N, C-alpha and C positions, 0 to 999 in steps of 0.2 A: 539609409538603409539600401544597401543593395539587392537587386534581385536577379543579378547576375550568378548563375552557379555552371559547375564542370560537369556535373550530374542532375539533371532535372527530373527525373524520375525517381519519386521518393522511396518508392519498393527498393526498386533496383540499387540504390542510393546505400539504404539501411544494410540490405544483404551483403553487398560488397566488402561495406567498411567491415563487419563482424567476419567475413571469410579472410579480411587479410590480417585480423589478430593471431591468428596460429603462427602466421608467417613472421610474427617479430618478436615472438614467445612460443618456442619448441614445448616450453610446461603445459599449455594448454590446448583445449579441441575445440570444435565449433559442430554444433548439430543447428544447422542451418535452417530444417525446417521447423523445430521450434524457436530458432530464435535465441540459443543457448552455448553460451559460452563457459567452459568449466575446466577445473584441472585435470589434467591426466594422471590416471592412477597411479602410474610409475614416476610420477615426482613427488608424492610424498612418503617419507620414510616409514611412517607409521599412522596408523586410524587418528584421525582428530577431530573435534569439533567443526562442522562444516558453515561457512558462514555465507549465505546466500543475501543479494542485494539484487536490485534492479528497477525499471522503471521504463518510462518513454526514451526511445532514441532522441539524437540532438544534444546532448549532455557530457559528450564523449570529450576525455578520457571515462570517467566514471558510466557506467558503472565497467562495461566490459573489459574494459584495459586495468582493470583493478583485480583481475582473475590471475591467481598464481598462488606457489606456496608464500606463505605470512601474512596473506591477505586475503581477499575472497576465494572460496572454491567454488563459486559460481555466481554468474548474472545473466539476467532476463531481460531479453529487448522488447519494448512495445514497437509500436510503429512511432513519428515524431512527433515528441510530446504528448503520446498516449500509453497509456497503464498497458503491459503486455497482459495477455489473459489467465486465468484462472488457472487454463489447463495448462499454458508452458510453463506456468509455475510449479503446478503440480507435479509435473514431467522432472523438471528440474530435480524438485526434493528427492522423488522416489528413485530415478532412474540414471542421474547424472552426476550425483554427488556422494560421496562416503556418509552412511548417517549411523555407524556403530556405535557410535561417541555423541551424537544427537545433531541437530541443527539449528542453529539460529538465523531466522531471516531480518535483514536490518532494512527498513525502506521508511522513505519519506513522506511527512505529511501532506498526503495529497488525497481525494476522495477516492477517486479510480486506484491508483496504488492501494491504500490501506484497504480495500474492498478487495480485490483480486487477490493482492499476498493473502490476505486474512482467511478467503474461502479456501486458496490451497493449503494453507497450513493448518484449517480445521480439516480439511480433507485427507491430509497427512497424519494426522492425529486420530483418526478414526480408523485409519490403517495400521493403528499403532505406534508408530514413528515418535520418538522424542522431539518435538519441535517447540523453539519459542519465536516470539516474535518483539522487537523492540522497533518504535516507530519515531522518527526523527522531525520534532521541532525547533528549529533554531532562529528562523527569521524575527528580527524586530522591526521589520519594514512594517508590519501589520500589526496593530497595538490590539490590548485586549478588548476593547470596545468592538472593534470591527471585527476581529476574528471571530469572537461569539464562542459558542460549543465547536467549531470547526479546529480553532487554535491557530497557533504560529503552521506556517508554512515550511518544509525541509528545503533548505538549499546547502551553501556548500560545506557548511560543518560537520555534515554527514558522512564527507571523506576521511575527517580526523576519527569518527565513531568507528569506521570499517577498519581503519589501516589498527588502531589499539587491538579491537577485538578479534582481528585478525591475528596478531601477533601472538596474542595471549593464545589465542586456539592452539598456534603453533605449538606452543611451550605444553601442549598436553593436557590444558586445565578444562575442569569439566564443564558441561553446556551450564550449568546453575552460575558457575562464576565467570563464565564468558559473556552469558546474559547479563549479570549482575554489572560488571563493569562495562558494557557496551550501555546500559542505559543510564548508567554513573556521568560515563561520556557526555551523552546528548542533555542530561539533566543540567552541565556547566557547560555549556556552549550557546552562545549568542552571537548572530551574522545579522548582516544588511547590506543589499548589494544598489548599485546603481548605475544608469545606463544614460547614453548620450542618444539613442534610437533604438525603435522596436527592430526585429529582426524577420528576414523574408523565409518562410518555407519554401523548400523545392518543390515544385507542383501545383502550388496554387498562385491564384493569378493574382497581379498588383493592383492592389486599390489606389483609387488618386487620393491624392493629399488631402488630408482635413485635419478635421478637430484633434483627431486623436494623435497627429504626428507633432514632435517635439519639435520647436523651433532651433532656429539657426545656433541659438546659443545659450538654450534650454539643456537642464539634466534632470530625469526622472530619479527620484530618491525612491527606494525599496521595490524598484521592479523585480518582478518574478522571473523565473526562470523558463517561464513557458510564455513569455511576451506577456504577464499579468500586469494591469496598472499599477503603479507604486503608491503611496502614502501623497509625496507631494511634487510639485515641479518647482522650479526656482532657475535664477538664472543668476551663478557664480563661477569662480574661479574652484580650482582645486583646492587650495588650502580652505578657502569657505566649505567645499564641498564635505571634505575628510573629518572638518571640524562639525558638520550636522552628522554624518552618519555613526562617528564615532559619540556623539551625544545622545542618540538614540539607543544605542548599546550599553551607555555607560551611566548616562544621569541618573543618580538614585530619587532624585525628586519628580522624574518623569514617571508618574504611579501608571499609565496606559500602558507603557513599553520597559520597564524595569522589570526584565524578568529575572535577572542574575546580580548579584551584588560583588563586585570586582575593584579591589582597591589597589594603592602599590605594594602592600604588604605580600600580595599572592601573588606565584609563580602561572605567569599566563606562557600560553602557543598562540602567536599570530598566524592566520593564513589570510593573504592577499591574493585573491582567485580572480584569473584573468576569465570574463565571459566569455572569449572566444575570438573577439576583434581587435585586442589591443595588443600594439605592437609590444614585443619585448623592451625595447627601449624604454616606451613610457610606461609600461610596468615597472620596471627599474623606478622612476620618478615617484610614481603612484606609490611603492612602498617605501622609498623613503620619507616620503611627507607623513606615509601613516605612524611611520615607527617616530619620526620626530615629535610627534603632536602627542603621541601617547607618553613619552616621555616630558614635554613640558606643560600639559594640562593637563595628565592624569596621574603623573608619578608613576608609570608603569612601563615597564621595561624587559619587554619578551625574554622566556627563556629559551624559545625556541621561534625563530623565523621561517616562514615558507612561502615562497612566491612564486608563483607559475601558473599553470593552467591544469585544473583538477576538475572542476564542475563549471562545464560551459551552459550556454543558450543559444547554438548554432554558433554563428559569426558575430555575437552580439558584441557591441561597441560599448563596453561596461564591464566594471571590477565590483568583487565583495570583499567584504572584511570579516573573518573570523576570530571568536577569540573562545579561547578554552582555559578554564580556571583550573590548573591543575590539581588535582583532589587526591588524597591518600586511599590507594586501593583495597588497604588492610590484606594484601596479598605478600607482603614481605618484597625484601632484597630481590633485584632482578624484573618484578613484574609491578614495577612503577608507572605510573601514564608516561613521562617522559621518556623511560628505558625501553616499552613498548612500541611507543613513537617511531624511537630511533632505531628498533631491530630491524635486520635487513629482511628484505620480501624482493619476490622474482615476479615483477607485474611491471608492464613495459609503460604504463600509465601512471606509475610511483618513479621517483627518484633513487630508485637501487637498480645496479647494474646486474643481466642475468649472468650466471656463472659460464666458465666455459664447459664446466660440466653438463652443465645443461645442454648447451649446444652442441655437445658430442651424442647425445641421443637423439639426436632431430631425425625423422623418421622412422622412429621406432615406438609409436605411439600404438596404443591397441586398437583393435578394429571396435567403432561402432556398435554397442548391443542394440537391434531393435527390436521395438514392442508393438503389437498389433492393437494396443488400447484395451484388451479385453482384459480384466486383471480378475483373479478368485479371491472372494470376500470372505474372511475369517467367521466362521458360523458362533450364534452365541447357541446358550442352552432358555432362552425363552421361544413360547409357542405360543400360537395366534390359529384362528381359524382362517384359511387362505381363502375361502370363496365367500366368506362373511366379510373379511378384509377389501377385498377387491369389488365387491355391490356396494358396500358404504364408501368405498374412495368414489368409485363412477359416478354415485348419486352429487355426492360434492363438487368432482369434476364438470359434472352437466350444469349444476346449478350457476356455475362461475362462468360457462359458456355462454348460458342464456343472460347471463347479465353485464356481457361486455359491451353491449350498445350502450347502457347506463354509464358505465365506467369509461368509456370513450368520450361520453358526452361530457362527464364531470373532468374529465381531462384536457379535454380540448378548452373548457373555461379556466382551470388553473394550471394550466403545464401546456406539454408539448403534443398531446392527444397518442399518445403510444400506449399509456398503461394499459389498458382495455386490450387491445391487439396482443400486447407481449402475455398477458396472463391467459388469455385464450390459445396463445401458440404453443405453452407451456402445458395448459389442460389437454391439447387437442394430443399432443405428442406423449402424455405419459399415458393417456387412453388407448393408445395404439401399443405401449409399450405393454400393459395389463391386458392385451388381447394375444399377444405373442409369446410372452414369457412364461416360463414353467412355474408352475404353483410352488409356493413354498411357506412351511409352517412357522419360519424363521423372520419374525419382523425385523430382524437388523438386516439382513437378505434383500426381502422385500424393500426397506426404504434404499438401500443402496441404488436397488432398481431406479428408484423414482429420483434418488440425485442426479445419476448419470444421464438422466433425460433433461430433466432441469438445468444444469450445468449447460447443456449443448444448444438445448430450444429456447433456452431464456438467457436474453441478455439485459444491459444497460444497469443501473443501479438496482432496481427491482429484483432482478435475477440474480444479481450478486448477493444481495441480502438473502433471500430466501435459498440459495445454497448454501453460503456461511450458516445460516440456522438449521438447516438438514445436515449439515455435515456434523456440525455440533449436537445436534439431537440423537446421529448416530453413536458418537463418542458417550453419550449420557447412556444411552441403550445398553452399550457394550460395558460401562463401567458399574451399571446396575443388574448387571447379567448375574445369575445364580449359577454354584458349582453344578446343580443339577438339572434337568429339564423340568421348567414348570411355566405354566400359562403365564402371557404379560398380563399386568394387572393396571387398571387405571392409576394406580399410585405409582409403578413403576414410570409409565409414562408421565406422567405429571412431572416425578425427578428429573426425568430426562428431559423435559421441557423447560423446568427450571434452567438447569446447566448448561441448556444452548442458549437461552435467554441471556445468561450472563455471559455467555462467550461473543454471543454477537455485538453487546455493550463494549468490548474491547475494540471494535472496528469500527464502529458509527456512533456518534453522541446522540442519536435520537433517543426520546424518551415521550411518553405519554405527555401531552398538551405543546406536541411540536407539529402537530397537524401531520404525520407520518402515519405508515401502516402500524407503528405501534401503539398507535390509539385503539388498535382492535387485539391486537398480539398481547399486549401486557395483561390487558383484563381478562383475557380467554388462558392465558397460564396461571394466572393467581386465582382466578376461581375456581379452575380444574383441581388447584393445588389443595385449596381448601376444601372442596366439596366434593372432588371425586366423579363430579355429574356431568358427563360434556354439554351435554341439553344446557345447562345453566351458563357454563363456559361459552357456549357460540350465543345465547342470546347477549351476557356482557360484553362482549367483541361487537355485537351489534349494536349497542346500545354506545361502545364507545367511540364506533365509526360515525356514529349519526353526530355526536359529540363535536365531532370536528367543523361542523357548519359554524361557519362564524369566526372560526379559529384563526388567529394571523400566523403564518406560518414562519417558522424561526431557522426551518431544514429544507434542502431539496430545491428544485426549481421553481418551485410556488414563490418562495422568496422575490423573485425577482419581477414576478407577473404585476402587472399596472392595470388590466382588465377591469372590467365591473363584473358584478354576480358570482364572486368566489363565495361570498356569505353565504351565499344561497344553497352550496352543493357541498356534499361530505369530501372529505380525502380521497381520490380515485384508489391510491392503494389499501387504504382502509377498509373501505369498500369494498373491494373486491376479496380481500382478506376475510372479512365477515361473512360475505355469500358464501366463500368456500365453508367456511367453520358451520353455518347453518346449513349447508349442504350434507356435510359431516354426520351432524346431529341427524339430521333426516334419515340420512342412511342406517345408522345405528340403532333407530328405533325400527328397522324393515324386519 
């Protein structure tokens, strides 16, 4: 691992790297404030489905250098190895790409990416935008047993999903077809990586060598693209390493890792990807070894072979192997997976040249439209008593604030101690908003005002979950709005809540029994749907929260906590939500 860099300031590094991309491809522009790279409007001949992706920086050329005609319409960058915020992603969807034909978000399966991109997707849907999201999990380095509910990580195979989806979008296909083919491609992918060393992130201190560092002759198999540990370490040569990697991808008898059945009868695309620190010369030798072993050991002769640097881990001294099983798209001649993969594109990170005509338009890009962040919300025909709604919510928020010390205490035992503080911060911010904002009889506008506060004031996983749920709730309310003005009823709330709960399930695998806030949320929504009674629903939430005592966590930071005392306290997030809902029940009785 080398700790030497030409640019040691990580913020300056990310920003200048993004600013460089329009220099090498005049078809794109850079919104540096939000760390977005997007296609210039003049570069597209006609409206098409916009493909958006992104994630933490450090994986270049993914994803910013994949922006261009025929590939991505936009990419959003976070800091090094950290997801971009939902606000960055929302601005990309709403203000930086063409939304006329719809938007498809393609994201790798990492918790932060799924939650933040998911929150932005729900926000856009609440605004009436047609948006789909495909999550790619192609890594065979983590088996079923270890992956559990989280599932496989997304790695280099994601690039093939983006290229195929981008080519199909460029041909004028519908959002439904582009989304379907992206998912079909993702479902027929399997990948695995390996590395000789961990990488050093610019700006971080250099730890002394220890047990975590690989020995001189060791290789780590299954290492993730964020420096995560792999599944095993061994001393081996290149042939032995490739043999193990291909076995993890193709061995049908390995039930823990057999995610995809591929045989010599199938057409297969091979991608050998450089994690950033392997020389071009050595990548040639690695690619040859992979191709020869596929033929000799598995009777697989790839119909397409891609070798290069597509998805990196900074200067990672390693490589990954991705195998795509070519599958019928059902779209007829001209739109097969191979034809879409071979289709030309103008993205500096893909191996297609930029046309001279595009270069001739350099300097003619349109001025970036600025937004002040304040957006008008379409109203609904539902009505409520604004004074009563404010009073009830104020009672609920004050009860949550009073409960903060208990929540913080519980989270100190089972987590990192910030749950109560985060909930109190959000509650305080909403109370301030209620005092300053204009009264509205429209519950959709009322909810939108709350959402804006939650997205800014609450961070972390719980903040993302609350924001996704509330955005989906807004979408559910809009769906249940009548054609004429009518009071909102418990039945409408129940339907909207059920819809938002279903939407939340797309972005987190958490369910009752996993010791999370879902243990309080699910009982509340289910009881309200059955009875229409908020008091009964709030009591069910409280019982669900108390039921987490002694429950072993299967998701969240609590999984890793090995201290004593967790058996005697409820899940902090579930307890906090239950207190909020009990306060709401009290407020509605006044």
